[in-house]
N, C-alpha and C positions, 0 to 999 in steps of 0.2 A: 501493499501501497504507497509505504515511504517512498520506493523506487516511483510509484507512480506517478506522487505526486511531482516530486522532482523534474521527470519529463515533464509535466505539465508546466510545472515553473521553466522550466530552459523552454520550450513551445513557446508560449507566451513572452518572453524573453524576445526570442528572437525576430517574432510577429512583430516586435516593438520597432525593434532593431528597422528591419524590412522597410516597416513604415516612414520612420524614418529618411532611410537611405532617397526613398520615393520619393517622398517631400526634397529633398536638397538635388537628386536630380531635375526632379520639374520645375525646380526655380533655374536651375542653373542652364537645361535647354529652353528657358521665355528668355534669359535674360542673353546668352549665347550669339554672337551677331549681333547685337542690338547699343544703340545707346541712348542714355538716358539727362533729358534736359532737367537742369537745376537753374531754377528761376531764383535772383536775388531781391527783395523788393527795397533795393536803393540801389544809387548809380555807380559806375565805374572806379575805381581809386578811392573808397571809404573803408573805413573799416570793417563794414558788413560782408561788403565785397574782398575784402585779404581775407578775410577769415574762410568765407565760401571759395574763393580758389583754391588756396594751401587744402582745404577739406578736398575737393574736386579731383586733387592732381594725388591725389593718397588713397582716396575709401576704392576706386577700379577694381585695386587687387584683391578684397576681403569682401566683391561679391562676387556671389557664383556668374560661373558665365566671363567676367570682369568686361561688365560693357565700358566706354569709357563716358564720361560725364561732361558733358557739355555746360559750361556757364550761358542765363540769359538774364544779363538785368531788367528789370521790369520797374524804374523806382516810383511813376506815379503815386500821387494816394498817397504819401509816405509809406509805401510797402502793401498798402491796402487791394492793389490791382493784383499785385502778385498774389495778398492770399483768397481775396473771389476768385482768380482766375484757378488755382489751386484746387481750392473747394469745388467751384460749377463747370467748367468746362475741361480741366484736365483728363484725361483718361484714364482710369481707376485702374490700370493696373501694373503698376509699381516703377510705370517708365518717366515721369514724372516727379520729381522733390522740390521742394522751396527752401529755402536761405532764409526764414520773415525777422524782421524789425522787431524788434524786443515785447513790445506793450502786445502787438497785434492781436494774441490769444483772448485779450480780455478787454477789446474795444468792443463786441457784440454784448458784455457784464454792465458798461458802464455806458450804454446806450448809445455807443456810433451808431450812427444813419446809415452812414457811407457800407458798413461791417455789413455784407451779406452772406454770413456761414454761422458755425456755430463750434466756436473755439474749440469746443471740447469732443470734437467729431473727428478731427484731425487723425491722421497716423501718428505720432508722435515719433522723429525716429530719438533727438536726442536734444543738446545744447553745448555747443563746442565751449561757453564761457559765460560769464556773468557776466553785467553790466555795471560795472560801481560807476555812480556818476562821480564829482564833482564840483566845488564852489570855487572859483579862484581867482583869486585880483593880479595883475599885474605887478615884477617887484619896483615899481614906480609909484604905487596907490599909496597912499597914506590908510587904507583898510587892510588891516593884517593878519584880522579876526575873526571870529564866526561871531564874538560880543561886539566888536566893531563896528560890525554888519548890520547887527539891531540898533546900533546907534547911527549910524551916520548912513546917510543915501548912495548905495555903492548903483552907478551904470556897467549893465550887462551887456555882452553882446546873445542879441538871438537871433534864430533863423525864423521859420515857418510858424502858423501860432501850434503844429503838433507837435511842434519837434522837440525835444527833451531842454534846448537851452531857452525854449519860453516856459514850456511848463515848469521845469523844475523849479526857477526861481519864484514862482506863485505857489507852488507848494513849502517851500522853503517860508516864504514871508506870513503864511500862512498858521504853518502851526509852531513856527519857533521864533517867528516874530521880527525878521529879518526886511530892510528896506534895499532888498534888490529892486532897480526902477531898470527893467528890458526897453531895448534898444532892437526891434524888430526886425527882418529882412531881409538880411543877409545871407548871404548865397553858404548852403549848409556846407560844411567840410572845413572848404578852404578862409569863405568872406569873416567870419565872427574872429578867424584866428589872425587874418591879417588886422581885421578891427583892431584886434587886442595890442596889438605888436606896433600898431601904426599912432594910440595910442589914442582914437577912437572911442573911444571906450574903457575901462576902471579893468573888466576884467569878461567871464561868462560864467554861470552857474547851471551846471546840466552836462560838464561833457563828460566825454569817457574818458577813465585812465586810462586804459588799454588803448584809445585812439591815441591818445598824445602821444603816450612811448614809443607806437608805431607811427605816428607820422611828425612829432614833434620832440623827437627824444633832447631835441640840447635844451630845450625848455626848462628840463628837469636837472637833465647834466650841470647846467648854468645855474641855475637858480633862480631861473627868472618869474618862478609861479610863486604867490601866495597863497597855499592850499585848506583854503578857511573851512569846509566840511565836508565830509563822505556820505553816499547816502549808499547803504547795501545790508546787508543782516549782521555779513560781518567783516569787520575793518578787512582793510587790503596788508600786506605785510608790508609793502613800503610806504605807508603810512600810519605807522604804528600811535602817533602822538597826533595826529586830526582829530579832533571830535565827529563820531556818530551822531548822524540827525537824529537816530532814534534812543542817545543817549541825549539829547536835547528835548526833548518834546515829552513833558511832565501830566500833562490828563490822559485819562486811562483811555479817554474815546477817538482821541488825536493820535494816539500811537497806533490802537487798531489800525483806523484809516491810516494811518502811515505803514504800518505792514503790509496792507493789503498795495499799494501802489509800488509797495517793495519786490509782489511779487516778481512786476513785470521785468525787472529790471534782475530778477534771479535766475532767469528761464533769456538769459541777455544773447544771445547766440544763437535760437533753436530753428531745428530742421523739420520739416515734416513729410510727408506722403497724402493724397489723397483719403478720405472719409471711403468706407468702400473699398482699399488697394486686398486683393487676396492676404490671409492671416497668413502665409507660409513665405509670401514676398515681404511683408509689413516683417515679422519674424527675420529674416535673412536681410536685410535693409538697416535691422535695428543692431543685428549683432556685426552686421559693417562696420557700423558710425560708433559703436565700443570699441573696436576693435581698433581703429583708424585713432582716435586720441589714446592710445597704448603704443603707436608704430614711432619706432626711436626715428625714421626719417623724413617723419610728420611732425612728429614734436623736435629736429634741430630745425625742418624749416622753417617753423612757427615760431621758434625763439631768432631765427634770424632778422623774420620780420616785425623783433619784438609782439606776438601774440601772444596774450597770456591765454592759455590754457586751463579754463577748467569747469569739465564737464560735468554733462547730466547726462542722465540713462532718459529712457521714453517714458519708461516707469515715474521716473522723478517727476518731470513734467506733467505726466495724468495728474499725480498727486498734489503737488502743486495748486493745478487747476480747480483740483473737486477742492481744496481749502478755500481758494480767492469766491469760486460760484457757489459756493456754500455759506458766505459772511450775510450779514445780515442787511437787510433793506438799508437801514437807514446808513449803513457802516460805505455801504454801497455806494448810495446816493451821494455820501457828504465825498469821499475819492474820486466818482468820475465830475462832480463839481471841478475840483482841483485838474483835473486831465485833457476833460471835454472843452473845449474855448465854445464849441456852441452850447452846449449846455450853462455855458456862465454869461452868456450876451444874451442870453432868453429874459 
């Protein structure tokens, strides 16, 4: 009887292995000879684009069938065009994925009318890094600490109404009492940084630290910035003595609002496939994503480009979004008023 039980168990195990092999072979057969389109929800040359391209260079070898990955920039509407396209128009076959902007998954939660998708329905593959924003002034500014920014008006450069450089100073003013005055309309990526160097404004609030390291490293090397505050769940290793916005919020409800907003940044460089993509292909893409994040050649390229890699898995993103979408209506409403300029103007 025991021998028969062992035989049944072995047969079951072999059957399971056979099923796994069939699934793997099916995914490899599908991808072989094809290519994957990687939509990037930002323009060429920016931070999101840099992360997406170094990923595309290395991820193919971990996807069964080794399909090449071709980057296609879709910067319209602050990344919304790429998200809407992936959700509604892309074939749900695993041949189109997207590198989204950080807050896109929560735009429907915050009532953004342009978001024609459900952020929880994407097949999230993972995130390459967190988007840790800083508020900083140029070295010539008299405002060198966050306490001084609470006492003195500080002009900061901003891009469009939905950009972090416009939204973050608004959040800081509302929740910790700073006096940032946004001068908006600068070209994203280059325009605001040139304005800082030229002395048109005192600084910027909502800068990505990883992007600054990648594109303006001499600013850091030569101590050109007074970093006033950082916005992230965890402090940046580079800035251990710079206060965190979370530590400066004393009101419990305000803290919940800020924590909800910070979830948008925790998944700073997220990748996704369309909803309805076959489960075996999603599993293969997730596995390939995780393997790429550990690949020595990928990590070396990322280091050369000054790209900080702090990966999250697809399951991590699912958990963060479940927490965000499970927040109370009152907290969601307050957070939405701070991050959505259309709501604030009503």
